[in-house]
C-alpha positions as CSV (number, residue, x, y, z in Angstrom):
1,M,227.2,105.9,23.2
2,S,223.4,105.8,23.3
3,E,221.4,109.0,23.8
4,G,220.5,107.8,27.3
5,E,224.1,107.2,28.2
6,I,225.2,110.6,26.9
7,T,222.4,112.3,28.9
8,E,223.5,110.4,32.1
9,V,227.1,111.6,31.6
10,L,226.1,115.2,31.0
11,N,224.0,115.2,34.1
12,Q,226.9,114.1,36.3
13,L,229.2,116.9,35.1
14,K,229.5,120.4,36.6
15,F,229.3,123.3,34.1
16,D,230.3,126.7,35.3
17,D,228.0,129.7,35.6
18,Q,228.4,130.4,31.9
19,G,227.4,126.8,31.1
20,L,230.9,125.8,30.1
21,I,233.4,123.1,31.1
22,P,237.1,123.2,30.2
23,A,238.3,120.4,27.9
24,I,242.0,119.5,27.7
25,V,242.6,117.8,24.4
26,Q,245.5,115.3,24.3
27,D,246.9,113.2,21.5
28,A,246.0,109.6,22.3
29,A,249.1,108.2,20.6
30,T,251.8,110.5,21.8
31,G,250.3,111.9,25.0
32,R,251.0,115.4,23.9
33,V,248.6,118.1,25.1
34,L,247.2,119.8,22.0
35,T,244.9,122.5,23.2
36,L,242.6,123.8,26.0
37,A,239.1,124.5,24.8
38,Y,235.6,124.8,26.3
39,M,232.4,122.9,25.7
40,N,228.9,123.7,26.7
41,R,226.3,120.9,27.2
42,E,225.3,120.8,23.5
43,A,228.9,120.8,22.2
44,L,229.8,117.9,24.5
45,Q,226.7,116.1,23.5
46,L,227.7,116.4,19.8
47,S,231.3,115.4,20.6
48,L,230.2,112.2,22.3
49,K,227.6,111.4,19.7
50,E,229.8,112.0,16.6
51,R,233.1,111.1,18.2
52,Q,234.6,114.3,16.9
53,T,235.6,117.3,19.0
54,C,233.1,120.1,19.0
55,F,233.7,123.2,21.1
56,W,232.0,126.4,22.3
57,S,233.6,129.5,20.8
58,R,233.6,132.2,23.5
59,S,234.6,134.9,21.0
60,R,231.9,134.0,18.4
61,Q,229.4,132.7,20.9
62,K,228.6,129.6,18.9
63,I,229.4,125.9,18.6
64,W,232.2,124.9,16.2
65,H,233.2,121.5,14.9
66,K,237.0,121.4,15.1
67,G,238.3,121.1,11.5
68,E,235.0,122.2,9.9
69,T,236.9,124.6,7.7
70,S,240.5,123.5,7.9
71,G,240.0,119.8,7.7
72,N,242.1,119.3,10.9
73,T,239.5,117.2,12.7
74,Q,240.0,115.3,15.9
75,T,238.6,111.8,16.3
76,I,237.7,111.1,20.0
77,H,239.1,107.9,21.5
78,G,238.2,108.6,25.1
79,V,237.0,111.2,27.6
80,Q,237.7,111.4,31.3
81,A,236.3,113.8,33.9
82,D,238.4,115.0,36.9
83,C,237.5,114.2,40.5
84,D,235.1,117.1,40.8
85,G,233.5,116.6,37.4
86,D,234.2,120.1,36.3
87,A,237.0,119.5,33.8
88,L,237.5,117.0,31.0
89,L,240.5,115.2,29.4
90,V,239.7,114.3,25.8
91,Y,241.9,111.8,24.0
92,V,242.0,112.2,20.3
93,E,243.5,111.2,17.0
94,P,244.3,114.5,15.3
95,Q,244.0,114.8,11.5
96,G,246.5,117.7,11.1
97,P,247.6,120.6,13.4
98,A,245.5,121.5,16.5
99,C,246.5,125.2,16.6
100,H,245.2,127.9,14.2
101,T,248.9,128.9,13.7
102,G,249.7,125.6,12.0
103,Q,251.5,124.2,15.0
104,E,250.7,120.7,16.1
105,S,249.9,121.9,19.6
106,C,248.7,125.2,20.9
107,F,251.4,124.9,23.6
108,F,254.7,125.9,22.1
109,N,255.7,129.1,23.9
110,G,258.3,128.3,26.5
111,V,257.8,129.8,29.9
112,L,259.8,127.5,32.3
113,A,262.0,124.8,31.0
114,E,262.9,123.2,34.4
115,E,261.8,119.6,34.8
116,P,259.5,118.6,37.7
117,P,261.3,117.0,40.7
118,G,261.8,113.3,40.1
119,F,261.0,113.5,36.4
120,S,264.4,112.3,35.1
121,A,264.5,109.7,37.8
122,A,261.2,108.3,36.6
123,L,262.5,108.0,33.1
124,A,265.6,106.2,34.4
125,D,263.4,103.7,36.2
126,G,262.2,102.4,32.8
127,K,259.1,104.5,32.3
128,F,260.6,106.0,29.1
129,L,260.9,102.6,27.6
130,S,257.4,101.6,28.6
131,T,256.1,104.8,27.0
132,I,257.9,103.9,23.8
133,E,256.6,100.4,23.8
134,R,253.0,101.5,24.5
135,L,253.3,104.0,21.6
136,V,254.6,101.4,19.3
137,Q,251.7,99.1,20.1
138,V,249.2,102.0,19.4
139,I,250.9,102.6,16.0
140,K,250.8,98.9,15.2
141,S,247.1,98.7,16.0
142,R,246.5,101.7,13.7
143,K,248.3,99.9,10.9
144,A,246.3,96.8,11.5
145,E,242.9,98.4,11.9
146,M,243.3,101.6,9.8
147,P,240.6,103.5,11.7
148,E,239.1,106.4,9.7
149,G,240.1,109.9,10.9
150,S,243.4,108.8,12.4
151,Y,246.5,110.7,11.6
152,T,248.6,107.6,11.9
153,T,246.2,105.8,9.5
154,Y,246.7,108.8,7.1
155,L,250.4,108.3,7.1
156,F,250.2,104.5,6.5
157,S,247.6,105.1,3.7
158,K,249.9,107.6,1.9
159,G,252.8,105.1,2.1
160,L,256.6,105.3,2.6
161,D,257.2,108.5,0.6
162,K,254.8,110.5,2.8
163,I,256.3,109.0,6.0
164,L,259.8,109.9,4.8
165,K,258.7,113.4,3.9
166,K,257.4,113.9,7.4
167,I,260.6,112.7,8.9
168,G,262.5,115.2,6.8
169,E,260.2,118.0,7.9
170,E,260.4,117.1,11.5
171,S,264.2,116.7,11.3
172,A,264.4,120.2,9.9
173,E,262.2,121.6,12.6
174,T,264.3,119.9,15.2
175,I,267.4,121.5,13.8
176,I,265.8,124.9,13.8
177,A,264.7,124.4,17.4
178,A,268.3,123.5,18.4
179,K,269.6,126.6,16.5
180,N,267.1,128.7,18.4
181,Q,268.5,127.3,21.6
182,S,265.0,126.7,22.8
183,K,264.8,123.7,25.1
184,P,261.0,123.6,25.2
185,E,260.8,123.9,21.4
186,L,263.5,121.2,20.9
187,T,261.6,118.9,23.3
188,L,258.4,119.2,21.3
189,E,260.1,118.8,17.9
190,S,262.2,115.9,19.0
191,A,259.0,114.1,20.2
192,D,257.4,114.7,16.8
193,L,260.5,113.3,15.1
194,L,260.7,110.3,17.3
195,Y,257.0,109.5,16.7
196,H,257.4,109.6,12.9
197,L,260.5,107.4,13.2
198,L,258.4,104.9,15.1
199,V,255.8,105.0,12.3
200,L,258.6,104.3,9.8
201,F,259.8,101.4,11.9
202,V,256.3,99.8,12.0
203,N,255.8,100.5,8.3
204,E,259.0,98.7,7.4
205,G,258.7,95.9,10.0
206,L,261.6,97.1,12.1
207,E,261.2,96.4,15.8
208,I,262.3,99.0,18.3
209,E,264.2,96.3,20.1
210,D,266.5,95.8,17.1
211,V,267.4,99.5,17.3
212,L,268.0,99.3,21.0
213,L,270.1,96.2,20.6
214,E,272.3,97.9,18.1
215,L,272.8,100.8,20.5
216,E,273.6,98.4,23.3
217,K,276.2,96.7,21.0
218,R,277.8,100.1,20.2
219,A,277.9,101.1,23.9
220,L,279.5,97.7,24.8
221,K,282.1,98.1,22.0
222,K,282.9,101.6,23.1
223,K,283.3,100.5,26.7
224,M,285.7,97.7,25.7
225,V,287.8,100.2,23.6
226,E,288.0,102.6,26.5
227,S,288.9,100.0,29.2
């Protein structure tokens, strides 16, 4: 974006009486919400100019570039404002965990595990598969373009051994979540595991349709045996 375009965007937004606007940061590939942070005008201007998330620290009263000390930067792929222009949704490619605790997302403490009404029905109507297909396309594009700062690019650049190591780590974390009998934790860890499996599929040239076809064959075989 040019300086003029950035200024125009900033002028259309509504910052609160402290000069801040909340920014919900979401993984562009998986859709997972990573954190809720705040930006002042200068932090947002830097974020749009550098395509890296910069926030306003309310505790330190200063601007900080996400990952400036940890290396866990976030490359911005898109920004949307809400209907009132007083909140932002920032789509990023994270390079490492978003949370200072080392967790991928700051949202990992379960409060209410109940699904919203109609959520399961929406998945049954095919939205789950469309989500998977969309995610696969994003992963394929990362492999083809290898954009700098992308976590998916990082996995592909490190090769098969790194991808397999991550699958092992996510598998272990999924097992721990199940042993803890925490449905929210199990949901998050399962999503991480599925994402890394999809990266493996793309790396090895395995189409998700082949896996689904194999499951369909098994389901049909089981049905024939039981009938």
